Structures are given as C-alpha cells and as structure tokens.
Steps between C-alpha positions, in 0.01 A plus 500: 500500500616850420414819689408835357369842582230672311418874551165677466381848610215432732293766340520299166494140638520425870567192710136513611377497135733200445359321794151563384573319181531178694620176364456596131753776553563778245717566200811714588478721191653827395860434550694676230862457603716225323687396810172452686357309193793263523437439864129432430595261225719303756218470751357156551167388633534471881774756535435757772528877482491789752230752425651847539297822526715756315481881518224494768602302798821366365478164679482125441137417606438142393600181323357401164522167297562478130203302368555530124826539314580775247267559213441806261384802704157585363549864586807524277419609147862453386491130586843519659412458863364215717307466819452225755205420731550542874276436807539631850639234742524681829565846650813575695407526870720816507563680162862542435577854394760615261673682793516155690654339193760777468578468871580122476864454384426145381263643246747757356520311165124443461373614169231713670786727602735458191237523238231714666315574182460141388137374540568127502829377655652197635552423870763259629402220738697668775331835450162317482548336843629816655211719375245233602651500848487877514139483389397242759424216260 
C-alpha cells in the first residue's frame, strides 16, 4: 500500500462533503498539474490518503481511501488529465496543522513542506505513521 496527501480548499470541497458521499465516494477531479497527475496515475485501489484543507484551515483533517484507479477526468476538455475516486475512511481525532508539521523535525522532508503548491503528493510510510500518531489515529 502507498500513502498520499490530497488537498482541497474547504470552501470548494470539504472533508464533511467527502464524508457525506459515503461508500460510493467521489471523483477527485480538477487536478491540472502534471506532477500531481503522475501521482494520481500511480495510485492503486486500497491506497490511503491524508485529506488536507488548504488555504482555509491548513490542516490534515482525515484519511481517505482510493476506491477507483486513474481514469480520464471528465472535467478536462483537453483530455490530458486523470482523476481517481476516493471515499472518506475516518477523521483524525486531532487535526494536524501545517504549523505542527513544520514544527516536527522528522517531517522536514515531507512533500507538504517541500512542494507546498502540489495538490496531490506522496507520503512516506514513516511520515504516515508519525502524522497518524499526531492526529490520534
């Protein structure tokens, strides 16, 4: 299993909206960055992803599961980009803020800090375990 982090502005698509979709999940559309596209193409069914509220909140709020692997993004008229389907798994008991990630030396190399504008990014197994611990799960 691989680990990921997906970002969304809560005013556009929030964790609560993701949870409301239930087991059928929702397509993660609208990604228009080639590096993020490659990450989405690498996602496998069953992989886990942190759900990060960007711009407003700036915190990891939940864990999602990839339930459908990459397919053409129906919102992309160019036909160059893909999407995956994700479903909410569980919320973090304590959201992990960007400030908390920055304050943890063991997370200094995390993509969230190094590639702050990337909307879909990999997370190492070590980072995953540490952030889950910080979040109380």
